[in-house]
DRENMAR-745607 format. One record per atom (N, C-alpha, C): residue in three letters; x, y, z. Coordinates in pm, whole numbers, padded with zeros to 5 digits, always signed. Atoms other than C-alpha are relative to their C-alpha. Example, Ala and Ser with C-alpha at 12.3 -4.5 7.8 and 13.67 -1.06 7.14 Angstrom:
ALA+00089-00119+00000;ALA+01230-00450+00780;ALA+00090+00120+00000;SER-00082-00119-00006;SER+01367-00106+00714;SER-00077+00109+00073;
***
This chain:
UNK-00092-00113+00004;UNK-02635-01618+00764;UNK-00073+00131+00022;UNK+00079-00121-00021;UNK-02899-01344+00739;UNK-00146-00036+00030;UNK+00136+00047-00025;UNK-03200-01542+00859;UNK-00072+00084+00105;UNK+00065-00083-00100;UNK-03259-01287+01135;UNK-00090+00105-00064;UNK+00088-00092+00071;UNK-03417-01061+00871;UNK-00134-00069-00024;UNK+00130+00062+00023;UNK-03789-01114+00822;UNK-00016-00039-00146;UNK+00019+00056+00135;UNK-03923-01292+00515;UNK-00022+00110-00104;UNK+00030-00109+00094;UNK-04053-00971+00353;UNK+00128+00074-00038;UNK-00126-00070+00027;UNK-03716-00797+00389;UNK+00091-00084-00086;UNK-00084+00090+00079;UNK-03531-01099+00256;UNK-00043-00004-00146;UNK+00049+00004+00138;UNK-03753-01114-00051;UNK+00028+00130-00074;UNK-00032-00128+00063;UNK-03699-00744-00118;UNK+00148+00008-00038;UNK-00144+00000+00027;UNK-03324-00807-00106;UNK+00043-00116-00090;UNK-00031+00123+00073;UNK-03346-01125-00314;UNK+00093+00023-00118;UNK-00082-00020+00121;UNK-03197-00982-00634;UNK+00146+00029+00036;UNK-00137-00023-00045;UNK-02892-00862-00439;UNK+00067-00130+00042;UNK-00054+00128-00039;UNK-02850-01209-00293;UNK+00033-00086-00122;UNK-00027+00074+00124;UNK-02874-01363-00641;UNK+00131+00050-00061;UNK-00125-00057+00052;UNK-02601-01125-00756;UNK+00120-00051+00080;UNK-00110+00046-00085;UNK-02380-01221-00457;UNK+00034-00146-00030;UNK-00021+00142+00029;UNK-02426-01592-00533;UNK+00073-00019-00132;UNK-00063+00011+00132;UNK-02332-01547-00899;UNK+00147+00041+00006;UNK-00138-00047-00007;UNK-02017-01349-00815;UNK+00087-00088+00089;UNK-00077+00086-00091;UNK-01914-01584-00536;UNK+00032-00136-00062;UNK-00010+00141+00040;UNK-01966-01916-00714;UNK+00023-00023-00149;UNK-00016+00023+00144;UNK-01928-01856-01089;UNK+00111+00086-00059;UNK-00093-00073+00086;UNK-01666-01750-01341;UNK+00001-00072-00134;UNK-00001+00060+00134;UNK-01561-01860-01689;UNK-00005-00152+00003;UNK-00005+00147-00007;UNK-01507-02219-01573;UNK-00097-00059+00102;UNK+00097+00048-00100;UNK-01767-02243-01294;UNK-00137+00058-00032;UNK+00135-00043+00034;UNK-02137-02229-01377;UNK-00100-00047+00106;UNK+00100+00034-00098;UNK-02455-02252-01173;UNK-00138-00003-00066;UNK+00136+00009+00054;UNK-02815-02356-01248;UNK-00097+00081+00086;UNK+00103-00072-00074;UNK-03131-02178-01143;UNK-00042-00080+00123;UNK+00037+00084-00114;UNK-03221-02474-00921;UNK+00101+00012+00114;UNK-00104-00015-00102;UNK-02889-02441-00740;UNK-00011+00136+00069;UNK+00019-00134-00060;UNK-02949-02068-00689;UNK-00118-00003+00096;UNK+00119+00010-00086;UNK-03294-02147-00548;UNK+00034-00072+00131;UNK-00037+00074-00121;UNK-03144-02400-00303;UNK+00084+00086+00094;UNK-00087-00085-00083;UNK-02880-02152-00182;UNK-00081+00112+00065;UNK+00087-00105-00057;UNK-03141-01878-00135;UNK-00078-00052+00119;UNK+00079+00059-00109;UNK-03346-02112+00082;UNK+00088-00028+00121;UNK-00089+00039-00109;UNK-03050-02236+00285;UNK+00059+00120+00073;UNK-00068-00114-00062;UNK-02879-01902+00344;UNK-00095+00106+00053;UNK+00082-00117-00031;UNK-03160-01651+00352;UNK-00147-00034+00028;UNK+00138+00044-00024;UNK-03478-01856+00404;UNK-00097+00063-00101;UNK+00081-00056+00107;UNK-03610-01730+00070;UNK-00047-00112-00092;UNK+00056+00094+00097;UNK-03843-01944-00140;UNK-00038+00077-00125;UNK+00025-00072+00126;UNK-03847-01836-00504;UNK-00030-00100-00111;UNK+00029+00085+00117;UNK-03982-01979-00830;UNK+00111+00015-00102;UNK-00099-00007+00108;UNK-03768-02052-01133;UNK-00017+00128-00081;UNK+00025-00119+00081;UNK-03933-01770-01325;UNK+00049+00127+00072;UNK-00047-00116-00078;UNK-03855-01525-01044;UNK+00151+00016-00013;UNK-00146-00005+00012;UNK-03485-01614-01061;UNK+00041+00041-00142;UNK-00026-00042+00138;UNK-03489-01585-01442;UNK-00015+00152-00012;UNK+00025-00144+00008;UNK-03638-01237-01406;UNK+00108+00080+00072;UNK-00106-00069-00075;UNK-03381-01138-01144;UNK+00129+00007-00082;UNK-00123+00003+00079;UNK-03093-01246-01367;UNK-00010+00093-00120;UNK+00018-00092+00113;UNK-03236-01057-01663;UNK+00016+00145+00043;UNK-00016-00136-00053;UNK-03255-00744-01449;UNK+00147+00031+00027;UNK-00143-00020-00027;UNK-02893-00790-01342;UNK+00077+00022-00130;UNK-00065-00019+00131;UNK-02787-00826-01707;UNK-00035+00137-00056;UNK+00043-00131+00049;UNK-02991-00518-01798;UNK+00071+00114+00073;UNK-00069-00104-00077;UNK-02811-00325-01523;UNK+00146+00016-00041;UNK-00136-00012+00051;UNK-02479-00388-01701;UNK+00095-00108+00043;UNK-00088+00108-00043;UNK-02341-00699-01532;UNK+00021-00099-00113;UNK-00036+00091+00110;UNK-02160-00936-01768;UNK-00028-00144+00042;UNK+00045+00135-00038;UNK-02359-01253-01696;UNK-00045-00072-00126;UNK+00032+00077+00120;UNK-02383-01523-01961;UNK-00090-00119+00035;UNK+00084+00120-00012;UNK-02653-01787-02001;UNK+00050-00103-00100;UNK-00044+00109+00085;UNK-02520-02117-02135;UNK-00119-00094-00017;UNK+00121+00079+00027;UNK-02811-02296-02301;UNK+00029-00149+00013;UNK-00012+00144-00019;UNK-02858-02659-02201;UNK-00136-00051+00046;UNK+00125+00054-00051;UNK-03124-02893-02071;UNK-00043+00079+00124;UNK+00020-00097-00107;UNK-03088-02688-01756;UNK+00096+00115-00027;UNK-00085-00115+00029;UNK-02963-02342-01842;UNK+00094+00027+00118;UNK-00099-00032-00102;UNK-02647-02247-01657;UNK+00049+00143-00019;UNK-00039-00139+00004;UNK-02518-01902-01570;UNK+00140+00017+00057;UNK-00133-00031-00054;UNK-02177-01751-01508;UNK+00031+00149-00020;UNK-00049-00138+00012;UNK-02016-01413-01450;UNK+00128-00005-00083;UNK-00114+00004+00091;UNK-01770-01343-01731;UNK+00107+00103+00034;UNK-00101-00102-00032;UNK-01601-01024-01616;UNK-00030+00064+00135;UNK+00009-00061-00133;UNK-01532-00861-01280;UNK+00078+00131+00000;UNK-00076-00126-00011;UNK-01386-00536-01157;UNK+00150-00025-00010;UNK-00142+00034+00004;UNK-01048-00712-01121;UNK+00015-00140-00058;UNK-00028+00136+00048;UNK-00905-01005-01315;UNK+00103-00064+00093;UNK-00085+00076-00091;UNK-00687-01272-01153;UNK+00139+00061+00011;UNK-00135-00058-00004;UNK-00354-01111-01249;UNK+00003+00126+00086;UNK+00007-00122-00081;UNK-00461-00780-01096;UNK-00013-00032+00148;UNK+00018+00038-00140;UNK-00574-00950-00775;UNK+00127-00061+00058;UNK-00127+00055-00045;UNK-00247-01142-00753;UNK+00098+00112+00037;UNK-00089-00113-00027;UNK-00053-00815-00774;UNK-00042+00073+00127;UNK+00049-00068-00119;UNK-00273-00648-00513;UNK+00028-00081+00125;UNK-00024+00088-00114;UNK-00246-00949-00283;UNK+00145+00006+00045;UNK-00141+00006-00035;UNK+00132-00963-00300;UNK+00055+00136+00044;UNK-00041-00132-00045;UNK+00174-00587-00265;UNK-00038+00022+00147;UNK+00043-00012-00140;UNK-00026-00599+00058;UNK+00091-00084+00090;UNK-00087+00086-00080;UNK+00190-00887+00182;UNK+00136+00063+00025;UNK-00132-00062-00013;UNK+00504-00679+00126;UNK-00001+00124+00090;UNK+00005-00122-00080;UNK+00383-00369+00314;UNK+00029-00033+00146;UNK-00043+00032-00135;UNK+00559-00374+00651;UNK-00072+00084+00105;UNK+00063-00092-00094;UNK+00349-00098+00808;UNK-00132-00050+00056;UNK+00123+00056-00056;UNK+00050-00323+00880;UNK+00033-00133+00067;UNK-00029+00119-00080;UNK+00034-00610+01129;UNK-00032-00127-00078;UNK+00026+00128+00065;UNK+00019-00978+01040;UNK-00151-00026-00012;UNK+00145+00024+00003;UNK-00351-01000+01133;UNK-00068+00093-00100;UNK+00057-00093+00097;UNK-00436-00688+00931;UNK+00033-00044-00142;UNK-00040+00050+00132;UNK-00243-00833+00638;UNK-00087-00117-00041;UNK+00083+00118+00031;UNK-00433-01163+00656;UNK-00142+00041-00035;UNK+00137-00044+00026;UNK-00769-00986+00673;UNK-00013+00070-00135;UNK+00005-00075+00124;UNK-00692-00754+00383;UNK+00024-00090-00120;UNK-00026+00096+00107;UNK-00549-01035+00169;UNK-00124-00084-00028;UNK+00121+00082+00018;UNK-00863-01242+00229;UNK-00107+00080-00074;UNK+00098-00084+00068;UNK-01085-00952+00120;UNK+00033+00014-00149;UNK-00042-00013+00139;UNK-00881-00908-00197;UNK-00025-00130-00076;UNK+00016+00130+00066;UNK-00885-01280-00278;UNK-00147-00035-00021;UNK+00143+00029+00014;UNK-01261-01302-00223;UNK-00061+00067-00123;UNK+00048-00065+00122;UNK-01304-01069-00519;UNK+00017-00090-00122;UNK-00024+00092+00112;UNK-01189-01360-00737;UNK-00110-00105-00015;UNK+00109+00097+00013;UNK-01508-01561-00676;UNK+00048-00141+00028;UNK-00038+00140-00022;UNK-01453-01937-00714;UNK+00150-00022+00011;UNK-00145+00016-00006;UNK-01077-01882-00746;UNK+00059+00057+00128;UNK-00049-00063-00122;UNK-01053-01717-00403;UNK+00093-00091+00079;UNK-00083+00093-00079;UNK-00917-02026-00226;UNK+00134-00024-00067;UNK-00126+00021+00073;UNK-00656-02076-00499;UNK+00094+00117+00024;UNK-00083-00117-00026;UNK-00531-01720-00452;UNK+00050+00003+00144;UNK-00039+00000-00141;UNK-00529-01760-00074;UNK+00109-00103+00028;UNK-00092+00110-00027;UNK-00339-02089-00083;UNK+00127+00005-00084;UNK-00113-00003+00093;UNK-00096-01990-00358;UNK+00086+00123+00023;UNK-00082-00115-00034;UNK+00082-01709-00176;UNK+00141-00046+00033;UNK-00138+00047-00015;UNK+00461-01744-00195;UNK+00087+00092+00086;UNK-00080-00095-00075;UNK+00575-01440+00005;UNK-00005-00035+00148;UNK-00006+00038-00140;UNK+00694-01536+00352;UNK+00106+00082+00072;UNK-00103-00063-00085;UNK+00898-01396+00641;UNK+00017+00149-00026;UNK-00005-00145+00013;UNK+00810-01034+00572;UNK-00023+00059+00139;UNK+00021-00057-00134;UNK+00862-00840+00898;UNK-00117+00097+00001;UNK+00121-00082-00010;UNK+00542-00673+01011;UNK+00000+00078+00130;UNK+00011-00082-00120;UNK+00461-00401+01261;UNK-00087-00068+00106;UNK+00086+00047-00109;UNK+00308-00477+01600;UNK-00111+00102+00029;UNK+00099-00106-00021;UNK+00102-00156+01581;UNK-00133-00041-00065;UNK+00128+00048+00051;UNK-00261-00270+01548;UNK-00098+00113-00029;UNK+00089-00114+00021;UNK-00402+00082+01513;UNK+00025+00070-00133;UNK-00043-00065+00124;UNK-00254+00154+01171;UNK-00117+00048-00086;UNK+00113-00039+00085;UNK-00585+00157+00981;UNK-00075+00119+00058;UNK+00067-00114-00064;UNK-00741+00392+01237;UNK+00084+00127-00013;UNK-00090-00114+00015;UNK-00435+00616+01219;UNK-00009+00058-00141;UNK+00011-00044+00140;UNK-00453+00628+00840;UNK-00133+00071-00023;UNK+00133-00057+00018;UNK-00825+00700+00852;UNK-00008+00142+00057;UNK+00003-00133-00064;UNK-00780+00995+01091;UNK+00085+00100-00078;UNK-00086-00089+00078;UNK-00492+01140+00887;UNK-00067+00036-00133;UNK+00068-00026+00127;UNK-00692+01105+00565;UNK-00109+00106+00019;UNK+00104-00099-00028;UNK-00981+01299+00720;UNK+00061+00138+00020;UNK-00066-00128-00026;UNK-00741+01571+00838;UNK+00051+00062-00129;UNK-00046-00050+00130;UNK-00590+01601+00489;UNK-00118+00057-00079;UNK+00119-00045+00073;UNK-00939+01630+00338;UNK-00053+00132+00056;UNK+00053-00121-00066;UNK-01037+01897+00594;UNK+00105+00110+00009;UNK-00112-00097-00007;UNK-00695+02073+00565;UNK+00023+00047+00144;UNK-00021-00029-00141;UNK-00654+02052+00944;UNK+00132-00062+00047;UNK-00123+00053-00057;UNK-00337+01999+01148;UNK-00030-00116+00094;UNK+00014+00112-00091;UNK-00279+01689+01356;UNK+00115+00003+00100;UNK-00107+00017-00098;UNK-00076+01607+01667;UNK+00005-00147+00041;UNK-00016+00141-00035;UNK+00067+01272+01773;UNK+00134-00021+00067;UNK-00127+00042-00057;UNK+00338+01098+01970;UNK+00062-00104-00093;UNK-00073+00079+00099;UNK+00605+00913+01778;UNK+00113-00074+00070;UNK-00103+00079-00065;UNK+00848+00636+01869;UNK+00094-00062-00101;UNK-00088+00088+00077;UNK+01146+00444+01740;UNK+00038-00117+00091;UNK-00032+00121-00075;UNK+01311+00122+01863;UNK+00137+00009+00064;UNK-00128+00019-00067;UNK+01584+00068+02119;UNK+00052-00141-00025;UNK-00030+00139+00034;UNK+01572-00309+02058;UNK-00110-00046-00094;UNK+00102+00051+00091;UNK+01360-00533+01837;UNK-00140+00014+00058;UNK+00132-00012-00062;UNK+01079-00501+02091;UNK-00013+00122+00091;UNK+00003-00115-00090;UNK+01176-00203+02308;UNK-00017+00131-00074;UNK+00030-00125+00068;UNK+01028+00131+02204;UNK+00045+00119+00084;UNK-00038-00123-00067;UNK+01145+00483+02287;UNK-00077+00115-00064;UNK+00074-00114+00052;UNK+00925+00789+02254;UNK+00098+00108-00043;UNK-00084-00108+00050;UNK+01086+01060+02044;UNK-00054+00134+00047;UNK+00038-00137-00038;UNK+01073+01435+02111;UNK-00031+00006+00149;UNK+00018+00005-00146;UNK+01099+01354+02486;UNK-00145-00031+00039;UNK+00137+00038-00030;UNK+00748+01209+02471;UNK-00104+00106-00030;UNK+00095-00106+00035;UNK+00595+01536+02355;UNK-00058-00025-00139;UNK+00068+00021+00128;UNK+00354+01549+02062;UNK+00065+00082-00111;UNK-00036-00074+00121;UNK+00457+01646+01713;UNK-00126+00065-00056;UNK+00110-00065+00070;UNK+00237+01893+01528;UNK+00034+00003-00148;UNK-00027+00017+00143;UNK+00202+01834+01155;UNK-00115+00052-00083;UNK+00098-00034+00103;UNK+00024+01991+00862;UNK+00009-00110-00106;UNK-00015+00115+00090;UNK-00043+01667+00667;UNK-00041+00033-00143;UNK+00027-00027+00142;UNK-00029+01682+00286;UNK-00033-00127-00079;UNK+00015+00122+00080;UNK+00002+01327+00150;UNK+00020-00123+00086;UNK-00030+00133-00051;UNK-00016+00962+00249;UNK+00062-00079-00115;UNK-00063+00072+00110;UNK+00218+00741+00050;UNK+00081-00118+00051;UNK-00079+00119-00029;UNK+00398+00409+00039;UNK+00137+00014-00065;UNK-00136-00005+00055;UNK+00775+00397-00006;UNK+00084-00105+00071;UNK-00088+00103-00056;UNK+01022+00110+00042;UNK-00073-00093+00097;UNK+00082+00096-00074;UNK+00743-00116+00176;UNK-00054+00054+00132;UNK+00058-00062-00118;UNK+00645+00130+00451;UNK-00097+00110-00044;UNK+00101-00102+00030;UNK+00357+00377+00470;UNK+00031+00125+00081;UNK-00042-00126-00061;UNK+00419+00744+00548;UNK-00106+00108-00017;UNK+00072-00125+00019;UNK+00249+01075+00603;UNK+00105+00109-00020;UNK-00091-00109+00031;UNK+00426+01373+00448;UNK-00070+00132+00033;UNK+00059-00128-00033;UNK+00368+01721+00581;UNK+00102+00095+00060;UNK-00088-00100-00061;UNK+00511+02034+00739;UNK+00002-00022+00151;UNK-00018+00024-00142;UNK+00652+01964+01086;UNK+00043+00129+00068;UNK-00036-00121-00074;UNK+00658+02254+01333;UNK+00134-00017+00069;UNK-00126+00022-00070;UNK+00946+02096+01525;UNK+00118+00008-00095;UNK-00111+00002+00095;UNK+01163+02038+01219;UNK+00006+00126-00088;UNK+00011-00123+00079;UNK+01047+02362+01053;UNK+00026-00026-00148;UNK-00010+00033+00142;UNK+01034+02190+00717;UNK-00092-00118-00030;UNK+00079+00116+00041;UNK+00851+01925+00519;UNK+00079-00126+00030;UNK-00067+00126-00033;UNK+00932+01580+00647;UNK-00103-00112-00005;UNK+00088+00117+00009;UNK+00785+01231+00667;UNK+00006-00079+00129;UNK+00010+00084-00119;UNK+00667+01012+00953;UNK-00058-00135-00041;UNK+00054+00133+00027;UNK+00617+00637+00935;UNK-00128-00021+00078;UNK+00131+00017-00061;UNK+00255+00554+01004;UNK+00004-00097+00118;UNK+00000+00101-00106;UNK+00333+00245+01213;UNK+00081+00041+00122;UNK-00073-00050-00116;UNK+00559+00450+01444;UNK-00078+00110+00073;UNK+00089-00091-00073;UNK+00273+00683+01541;UNK-00069-00083+00108;UNK+00036+00090-00110;UNK+00184+00550+01885;UNK-00150-00012+00023;UNK+00144+00002-00022;UNK-00184+00645+01908;UNK-00070+00066-00119;UNK+00075-00068+00107;UNK-00460+00769+01679;UNK+00022+00150+00013;UNK-00029-00143-00010;UNK-00364+01130+01597;UNK-00123+00082+00039;UNK+00107-00094-00032;UNK-00567+01420+01732;UNK-00005+00105-00111;UNK+00016-00107+00099;UNK-00709+01662+01478;UNK-00013+00132+00074;UNK-00001-00131-00064;UNK-00635+02019+01580;UNK-00089+00095-00080;UNK+00087-00097+00068;UNK-00885+02291+01503;UNK+00082+00120-00047;UNK-00092-00101+00052;UNK-00620+02480+01313;UNK+00032-00037-00144;UNK-00022+00026+00141;UNK-00576+02512+00937;UNK+00146-00040-00027;UNK-00135+00040+00040;UNK-00279+02345+00772;UNK+00078+00119-00057;UNK-00086-00090+00074;UNK+00015+02551+00664;UNK-00010-00040-00146;UNK+00026+00036+00140;UNK-00047+02570+00287;UNK+00109-00087-00060;UNK-00094+00089+00068;UNK+00114+02296+00084;UNK+00074+00077-00109;UNK-00074-00073+00104;UNK+00395+02439-00133;UNK-00025-00057-00138;UNK+00028+00044+00136;UNK+00343+02425-00506;UNK+00105-00097-00051;UNK-00108+00084+00054;UNK+00679+02255-00560;UNK+00009-00137+00066;UNK-00003+00130-00065;UNK+00595+01954-00342;UNK-00049-00108-00095;UNK+00036+00112+00085;UNK+00599+01643-00560;UNK+00041-00128+00074;UNK-00030+00115-00084;UNK+00573+01316-00371;UNK+00097-00097-00065;UNK-00094+00092+00064;UNK+00755+01108-00633;UNK+00142+00052+00008;UNK-00132-00063-00011;UNK+01044+01353-00632;UNK+00049-00011+00143;UNK-00039+00006-00140;UNK+01042+01357-00253;UNK+00047-00140+00037;UNK-00039+00138-00029;UNK+01062+00978-00241;UNK+00140-00028-00049;UNK-00133+00024+00055;UNK+01366+00973-00468;UNK+00107+00069+00083;UNK-00099-00077-00073;UNK+01541+01241-00264;UNK+00007-00043+00146;UNK+00012+00025-00143;UNK+01427+01113+00074;UNK+00085-00112+00054;UNK-00083+00112-00044;UNK+01648+00800+00086;UNK-00065-00072+00117;UNK+00074+00078-00100;UNK+01404+00574+00273;UNK-00071+00089+00100;UNK+00082-00094-00076;UNK+01225+00880+00410;UNK+00063+00042+00133;UNK-00066-00051-00120;UNK+01484+00952+00683;UNK+00039+00145-00025;UNK-00029-00142+00017;UNK+01547+01319+00746;UNK+00150+00023-00006;UNK-00139-00039+00014;UNK+01874+01489+00663;UNK+00008+00125-00083;UNK-00017-00121+00080;UNK+02021+01790+00487;UNK-00011-00033-00148;UNK+00011+00019+00144;UNK+01927+01821+00121;UNK+00133+00032-00066;UNK-00126-00023+00071;UNK+02221+01798-00116;UNK-00010-00054-00142;UNK-00013+00049+00137;UNK+02296+01758-00485;UNK+00139-00058-00014;UNK-00129+00069+00009;UNK+02570+01504-00544;UNK+00017-00061-00139;UNK-00033+00068+00125;UNK+02746+01352-00842;UNK+00047-00140+00033;UNK-00038+00139-00021;UNK+02768+00975-00849;UNK+00065-00055-00126;UNK-00060+00075+00110;UNK+03005+00778-01068;UNK-00025-00147+00026;UNK+00035+00141-00022;UNK+02907+00418-01125;UNK+00047-00088-00114;UNK-00033+00102+00099;UNK+03006+00103-01303;UNK-00126-00032-00081;UNK+00112+00032+00089;UNK+02786+00002-01597;UNK-00090-00107+00059;UNK+00076+00114-00051;UNK+02676-00311-01408;UNK-00105+00039+00104;UNK+00095-00039-00106;UNK+02485-00112-01142;UNK-00092+00114-00043;UNK+00089-00106+00048;UNK+02303+00139-01362;UNK-00146-00032+00034;UNK+00137+00039-00030;UNK+01983-00059-01313;UNK-00039+00031+00144;UNK+00028-00031-00141;UNK+02014-00014-00934;UNK-00027+00149+00020;UNK+00022-00144-00010;UNK+02040+00363-00974;UNK-00135+00041-00057;UNK+00129-00031+00061;UNK+01740+00373-01205;UNK-00114-00045+00091;UNK+00102+00048-00093;UNK+01540+00161-00961;UNK-00018+00096+00117;UNK+00005-00084-00119;UNK+01628+00400-00682;UNK-00045+00143-00029;UNK+00026-00141+00028;UNK+01609+00742-00848;UNK-00102+00022-00111;UNK+00103-00014+00102;UNK+01364+00673-01130;UNK+00053+00001-00142;UNK-00039+00011+00140;UNK+01367+00640-01506;UNK+00032+00133-00066;UNK-00035-00131+00055;UNK+01403+01014-01559;UNK+00141+00042+00041;UNK-00137-00028-00040;UNK+01755+00995-01414;UNK+00088+00020-00123;UNK-00091-00028+00113;UNK+02007+01152-01653;UNK+00137-00060+00030;UNK-00127+00071-00018;UNK+02312+00928-01689;UNK+00088+00027-00121;UNK-00094-00033+00108;UNK+02619+01026-01892;UNK+00119-00095+00004;UNK-00119+00085+00009;UNK+02896+00796-02012;UNK+00124+00089-00002;UNK-00121-00083-00005;UNK+03234+00946-01914;UNK+00123-00076-00051;UNK-00102+00085+00062;UNK+03455+00655-02021;UNK-00056-00141-00007;UNK+00051+00135+00022;UNK+03421+00291-02111;UNK-00045-00064+00131;UNK+00061+00071-00113;UNK+03188+00115-01863;UNK-00015+00086+00125;UNK+00014-00088-00116;UNK+03182+00420-01631;UNK-00094+00114-00035;UNK+00103-00102+00025;UNK+02891+00661-01603;UNK-00012+00091+00121;UNK+00024-00091-00112;UNK+02794+00958-01392;UNK-00142+00054-00005;UNK+00135-00055-00010;UNK+02467+01104-01271;UNK-00004+00100+00114;UNK+00019-00100-00105;UNK+02372+01413-01073;UNK-00137-00025+00063;UNK+00126+00032-00069;UNK+02109+01336-00808;UNK-00015+00087+00124;UNK+00029-00070-00125;UNK+01940+01508-00516;UNK-00036-00104+00106;UNK+00022+00093-00108;UNK+01946+01323-00186;UNK-00011+00075+00132;UNK-00010-00052-00135;UNK+01907+01378+00185;UNK+00117-00072+00067;UNK-00120+00057-00059;UNK+02237+01325+00362;UNK-00031-00058+00137;UNK+00024+00069-00126;UNK+02187+01068+00634;UNK+00069-00135-00005;UNK-00070+00129-00009;UNK+02320+00733+00748;UNK-00049-00100-00103;UNK+00054+00095+00097;UNK+02087+00544+00516;UNK+00061+00023-00138;UNK-00061-00030+00130;UNK+02224+00724+00210;UNK+00143-00052-00006;UNK-00140+00044+00001;UNK+02586+00656+00307;UNK+00011-00152+00007;UNK-00001+00147-00004;UNK+02507+00292+00391;UNK-00036-00057-00136;UNK+00040+00043+00135;UNK+02333+00255+00054;UNK+00119+00012-00094;UNK-00116-00023+00086;UNK+02641+00400-00117;UNK+00109-00103+00027;UNK-00105+00093-00040;UNK+02881+00179+00078;UNK-00030-00142-00046;UNK+00041+00136+00035;UNK+02682-00131-00013;UNK+00037-00043-00141;UNK-00034+00036+00138;UNK+02796-00117-00376;UNK+00147-00040-00015;UNK-00138+00050+00000;UNK+03154-00209-00280;UNK+00085+00071-00107;UNK-00083-00079+00090;UNK+03309+00072-00484;UNK-00055+00017-00140;UNK+00055-00013+00135;UNK+03090+00034-00793;UNK-00083+00127-00016;UNK+00059-00134+00002;UNK+02913+00358-00699;UNK+00082+00085+00095;UNK-00081-00083-00088;UNK+03125+00641-00564;UNK-00041+00146-00013;UNK+00028-00143-00001;UNK+03086+01005-00470;UNK+00107+00073-00079;UNK-00096-00080+00079;UNK+03247+01227-00733;UNK-00010+00148+00039;UNK+00020-00138-00045;UNK+03123+01552-00573;UNK-00133+00008+00072;UNK-00093-00109-00026;UNK+03066+01768-00390;UNK+00107-00041+00102;UNK-00111+00030-00090;UNK+03389+01781-00189;UNK-00048-00007+00144;UNK+00051-00005-00136;UNK+03202+01868+00129;UNK-00071-00130+00038;UNK+00070+00126-00025;UNK+02983+01560+00098;UNK+00098-00116+00006;UNK-00104+00103-00003;UNK+03286+01344+00022;UNK+00067-00005+00137;UNK-00066-00007-00131;UNK+03452+01463+00343;UNK-00093-00051+00110;UNK+00096+00049-00098;UNK+03135+01394+00539;UNK-00008-00152-00004;UNK+00002+00145+00017;UNK+03129+01040+00398;UNK+00124-00064+00061;UNK-00126+00052-00055;UNK+03495+00985+00490;UNK-00004+00003+00153;UNK+00007-00010-00146;UNK+03430+01106+00845;UNK-00088-00111+00058;UNK+00091+00104-00052;UNK+03141+00862+00886;UNK+00062-00137-00010;UNK-00068+00130+00016;UNK+03340+00568+00749;UNK+00110-00015+00103;UNK-00109+00002-00098;UNK+03637+00658+00971;UNK-00053-00022+00141;UNK+00060+00015-00131;UNK+03411+00681+01272;UNK-00039-00146+00025;UNK+00037+00140-00013;UNK+03280+00330+01207;UNK+00122-00090+00014;UNK-00123+00080-00007;UNK+03631+00194+01153;UNK+00062+00008+00140;UNK-00058-00018-00134;UNK+03738+00337+01489;UNK-00072-00084+00104;UNK+00076+00080-00094;UNK+03467+00132+01657;UNK+00036-00149-00005;UNK-00034+00142+00015;UNK+03609-00199+01532;UNK+00105-00044+00104;
***
């Protein structure tokens, strides 16, 4: 694996290789002997070491703060007891990555494998025990490079420009803004509704808006121009709740009346700080801020009358017009 390094270099790196072997092959239920470590060092790195040398290396690793236990026996055995992440944490990270739609299938597989490898001997179990299937993924293979460039621009407080597309069909793309570049002062990168977004001030929209990372067609260009200062009142969690799947629209404050059975759906969508008032038996109301767009009205319609607009009148009329327009198409 690393035999191209010369013997002297390999020996200088020996303690790092011993650490890698312990983390890869041991945990609470998997142990390894010094002889086995010596065999692996020889096979992988062409390193010949004595038993005492390996003992000394392990003692140094323990002294450095690693939680390595020696189990006394005829042949002492060693194991790593604690890691940066436990199995439950790695399972959550693995499955969260699988759900993110803004990265391609190949990127997902690579990232999941890296996460699972942190589990040591249980890596294969985590890889083979994934239950999430049929999650639609982007075809954009430049997502990581796009994120990296945007992150650098945010750190440097520089503006970026990029071309942006949406879909005409499941595979047919259409460039937005007549194929011209958008200019953005990027403020935050964030995940919402299983997609990844950049939030910032858009010169074209003349307001703060969000762009899906996987719909940025190429790696953004960093402009040698300072960002428009981020407003103090910008809170990404608040923006997510109001953004209704991050589609743009006019901001509005509306009153929703809902049946008791769907309160959990409202809390999931708008957050646990949502103020809900009981107005009569099994009926509640809540005042929320949203962006008026097709996604919001579709979300509302999906509750089959269990969530309804109680105000404002202007928004109610807008909703009626959109429903009537759809009915006329039938």
